N, C-alpha and C positions, 0 to 999 in steps of 0.2 A: 865540249862541243856545244855550240849555240843551239838551244832546243828549238828555235824557230826554223833552222835550216833543215832541208829535207832533200830526198833524192827522187827524181822522176825516172823510172826504169821503162825503157821501150824494148820489148822483146816479144816476138810472135810465137815462139816455141813455149808452150805452157809449162813444160817440165823445167826448162832452163829459167824461165821467168820466176817460177816458184822457188827454185834453188837460190837464185840471186836475191830474191826478196827476203827469204829467211835469213841468209847470211848477213844482209844489211840490217835487218831488224834485230838480230842477235847482238849486233854491235851497238845497239841503242840508238840507231839512226832512223828517223821517220822515213818511210818510203811509200810512194804510190806507183802503180804499174798500169801500163797500157800495152796493147798488142800491135799498134800501128803508129807511124809517124804523124799521120793526120790527127789522131787522137791526142798526141803529145802537143801539137800546135795549138789545140784548143785550150790546153791547160797552161801554156806558157805566155808570159808577157815580160816586158822589160822590167828589171828589178826583181825577177823571180828569186825567192829566198832559198836557193838550193842549187843543185847541179843536175845534169842530165846524163844518164847512162843509156846508151843505145847500141843495139846490134847493127852490124853493117847490112846484113841481108834481111830486108823487110818487104812485105807485100805493099804495092803502091810505091809511095815515096821511100827511097832507101835511106840508110843511115848517113851516107855522104851528103845527100841532098838536105837532110835534116840539119847536119852540122852547118852547112852554108846558110840555111834559113835562120838558125839560131844566131849565127855570127852577124847577120844583118839586123836581127832583132836587137841584140846586145852583145857586142864583141867580148865583153868581160864575163859573160855567162859560161862557165866551164861545161864542156861536153866530153864525156869519156866514151870512146868507141870500142866495142867488142868485135874482134875480127877472127876470121877462120884462117886455116893453114895457108891457103893460096891467096890471101888478101893483103899481102905485105905492101904491094904497090898502092893499093887503095888506102891502106892505113897511112902511108906517107902522104898521099894526096889529102887525106882528112886532116892531118896535122898542118899542112900548108893552108887548108881552108879554115883553120881556126880551132880544131879540136884541141882539148887540153891534154889528152893522153889516149893511148889505146892499149887494150888488153887482148893478147892473142889467145885463142882456144887451143888446148884446154887450159883452164886456170883454176887455182885453188880459191876457196872462199876467203881465206886470209889475204891473198893478193888483191882480190876485188875490194875488200874492205879497206886495205891500206891505201890503194889509189883513190878511192872515194873520200877517205878522210883527208888526204892531202888536198884534193879538189875543194872540199868543203872549207878547209882552213883558208885556202886562197879566196874562196867566195866570201867568207866572213870578213876578210880584210878589205875586199873590194866594196862590200856593202857599208862597212864602217867608214871608209874614206868618202863614199858618196854621202853618207849621213853627215859627216863633218863638213863637207862642202855645202850641203844645204843649210847647216847651222851658220856657216859663215855668210851665206846669202841672206839668211834671216837677220844676221847681225847688221848687214847693210840696211835692211828694211827697218830695223829698230832705230838705227842711227838717223835714218831719214825722217822718222816720226818724232823721236825724242831729241830735238835739236839743241845744241849747246856745247861749248868747249870748256865750260867751267868745271872745276873738280867736282862740284856737287852733282852736275848732270852726268859726268862720266861715272860717278858712283851709282847713280840711278840706273844707267844703262847696264852696268855690270850686274847689278842686282836683278834686273829684268832678264838678262841672259841666263843667270843662274837658276831662276825660278821657272822660266817659260816652258822648259822641256818636260816638266811634270805637271800633273793636274792638281797640285796642292792648292788649298784655299789661301788667299792673300788678303791682307789688310793694308790699304793705302791711306796714308795720313798726309794732309796738306791743306793749306788755306783755300778758300774759294778761288777758282780760276787758275790753279796751278797745273791742271792737266791730268787730274786723277782718272777720268774716263779714257783719255788717250793712252795712259799706261795700262789700263785694263784691256783695251783693245790690242795693244802690243802683246800682252800676255796671251790673249786669245789667239791672235793671228799667227804667233810663232810657237805654238805648243800643240799638244795632242788634241785639243778641243777645236782646232781651226775649222774643221769640216762641219761642226755643229753651229747652232745659232748663238749669236751674241745678243743677250737679252738684258736691257738696262731698265732699272726702275728707281725713281727718286722716292725714297721712303717718306720724305716730308711733304710730298706733293698731293696727298689725298687723305681723307678721313680714315679712321681705323677700320670701319666696317667695309669700306671699299678696298682698302689695302689687303684685307683678309682674302677677298675674292680674287684680287689681282695676283696675289702670290700663289694661292693654292687652287684657284679655279672653283667651280661649283657645278652641281647637278641641277636639272630642271626642278623647280619647286623648292630649292634649298632655302629661299627667302622670298619675300614679296618682290615681284618683278623678275625673278629668275625663270625665264620661260624656256631656255634651252641650255644645254651643257656648254660650259666655258672652260677652256684649257688655261690654267694659271701660268704665270711667268716662270715658276720653277720647273714645271713639267715641260714647258716650251723650250727651256734651256737644256733639256736632257741631251747629253752628248756634246754640249757646248759650254758656254760661260754665262753665269748669272752675275750681273753687276748691280750691286745695291749701293746707291749713292745716298749721302747724308744718313748713314746708318744710325747716327746718334739720335735722330728724331723718331726712330721706330718705336711704337708703343710697347710697353712691357709685355703685354699679352702676345703680341706678334713675335717678340724676341724669344719667348718660351717655345713657340711653334717652330721658329726658324732653327733654334738649337736642336730640337728633336730631329728635324730633317737632316741637319748636318751630321748628327750622330748616327742616325739609322739609315740615311740615304733613301728614305721613302716618305711619301706624303699621302694624305687623304683629301679629296676634294670636299668642299662644303656640301653637306647633304648626303655624303657617302661614307660607308664603312670599309670600302675596298682599298687596301694599301697599294700604292703605285710606286715602283722602284724608280729612282732617278739617279743619274750619274753625271754630274756637271761640276765644273770648277766654280766656286763662289769667290768673287772678288768684291770686297766691301770697302767703301770709301767713307772717310770721316774728316771733318775739319776740327773736331774736338779731341781732347785727350780722353779716350774711353776709360783708361785706368782711373783717372781722377773722377770721372762721372760714376764709375762703379763704386768708388769709395764713398760717394755721396748718395748712393742708392738711386741714381738716375739712369743707370745702365746695368744690365745683368753681368756680373763678374764672370759667370761660367761661359756666357756667350763670348765675352771679350777674350778670355783665355783660349777658347776654341778657335777663334779667328786669328789670334795673335801668334800663330805658328811661324808665319813669314810676314814681315812688315816691310813696306817700302815707304820711306819718308820723302816727300817732294818739297824742295826748298822754295820759298817765295822768291819772286823775281828780284826784289830789292837786295837779296843776298847773293845773287849771281848776275850782277849788272853787266859783266863783260859779255854776257849772252844777248843782251838787249839789241845791239845793232844787227847781229846775225838773224835773230828772230824777226825783227821788224822788216828787214829786207825780204825775208822769206814770205812773210804775210803780205807785203806790198805786191810782190810778184804774183802770188795767188789771187789777190784782189783784182789786180790789173787784168789778169786772164779771165777771171770770173765775170767782171763787169765790162769786158771788151774795151778797156781803156789803154792808152799808151803808158808804158812804164815810166813813172816819174823818177827823177834823180833825188836821192837822199843826200842832201848837202851836209857838210860838217856841222853847221849850226843846228841842223835838224837833229843830228846825233847828240849834240850837247844838250838839247832840250829833253830828248828821250832819257839821257843818262841822269838828268837832274830830277826827273819825276820819281815819286815814291812808289807808284804802281800798286795801290791797295787792291785793285782788281786783278793783279798778276797778269798772266799770259793772255787771259780773256780780254782784259782791258787793252793790252798791247795790240791784239788782233783788231779790235774795234778802231783803235787809233790808226792802224795801217789801212783799214778799209776807207776811213775818211780821207786819209792822205792820198790814196790811189784815186779817189773820186774828186779830189780837189776841194773838199769841204773843210771848213774851219773846225778846229778841234782845240779844246783848252790845253791839252797836253803839248801840242806843237807850237802854241803861242809862247812868246818870251815870258819867262817867269823867274822868280828868285830861286837861286840854287839851293837845293836840299834844305829848305826852310824847316827848322824845328824837327829834324828827323830823330824820332825815338829817344829824346832826352839826351842826345849827344851834345858835346860842347861844340862851339863853332869850329875850333881847330880840328876836332875829330871828324866832323861832317865834311869839312873842306878836304881833308886827307882822303877820306873814303871816296868822295866824288872824283878827286884827282886821280887816284889809283884806277878806278873803274874807267875813267875817260881815256887814260893812257893805254890801258889794256885793250880797250875797244878799238882805238886807232891803230895800235900795233897789229891787231888781227886784220883790220880792213886793209892794211898795207903790207900784209904777208911778212910782218916782222922787220920791215925796212926802217932803220933808224932815221935815215935822211928824209924819206917821204912822210914819216910820222911827225918829225919835227916841223916840217913844212906845213902839214895839215893843222898842227896845233899852234903854229906860229911861235915856236920856242927854240932857243939855241940847242944844237945837238949835244953840246957838253952838259947843259942843264938837264936836258931830257935823259941823257945817259945816267946822270946822278940820281934822278928820280926813279928810273927803271931799277937801279941797284937798291935804292931805298925801299921800294915796294916789292922786291923779290920777283920782278917780271923778267921776261926773256925777249930778246930781240935778235934779228938775224944779221945785225951789223949794218 
């Protein structure tokens, strides 16, 4: 039996109430009791993690009225009716009104427990289905935030889904501009920390003395200028998520303090000896290989291994070029709405230029280019340029093939896999395009 599920017993007869309560408790099921339906109403809400057992005859609102009220509150919440000898017609009416089952008096404790356990099993299944539906809704939310149809982004989304449901600490690795904070927000919004604060701190954006106060807070008089108490980022993130960006820049002294917080889940403000318990998910982001830095004594190995329980690697934009047109269109729509401008048309030649660029600034650079495009401003990226010039030491043939594959994949996506429309957009014969699709292992819809 799920330990979170319980029984709410509604019975005005003190002796009967005590007997039912003891029978349910002896079966290892948590139970709360009230003497009136009105009291039960105050304890019930949609999603109540348990079932209701109520007598038919009650002062004020009777059991049948309570059944109808609960059915309107949540039709899937089981209500078991206890009826007397002459209440058979009322029991039938209760079943029609949504009662899960009824127990005629007199009844044995074993029979009561048996019916309650069946109802709890049904309730557990209902709640599990509801939780699954919410997870699927969260999946839609994650896919709306982490955009891309490339295998790399599909793997990132799967990883986020696997991790989001727990409060485990996460290490995100990726180049500047790949969306590390966006992934951190996805983990926060779709997990148990969603109701808490999302607190972000760039570890490389301030001197060590200020970082100490920012992370841990301070008491009045802790140092010169500390005139009043300040709550630090970690304490502010209690119950939520602490996002530490550019973790590789954190000074060694701060790394020691952070490791202690992660291990003991408590901290002390500067100028205080009072430990404060904190429970938050820590999501750290880095653009460096912390294992390599640890080998060079530039990062604490114990902190690295403490954070390296779950790792999410974000691919640079140049390694998932098929996502560029989709992302660009998304950013252009956002920019047009934000700046109150008409939505510009992204022409095929615009896509060609986007695909030819190397995107050293990754998604952040792409978003900036989309903003300029929506505003009608000139941008170096969208200007005609040589294709894939000098990419990563590749030979000319390799660079051309990589560009060609990315361009074909992007146009296929834009045209919903249509071979005819894609060949027309790329101005290439369908037979030639078909051969190239097979060569690069792409898929078309015919």
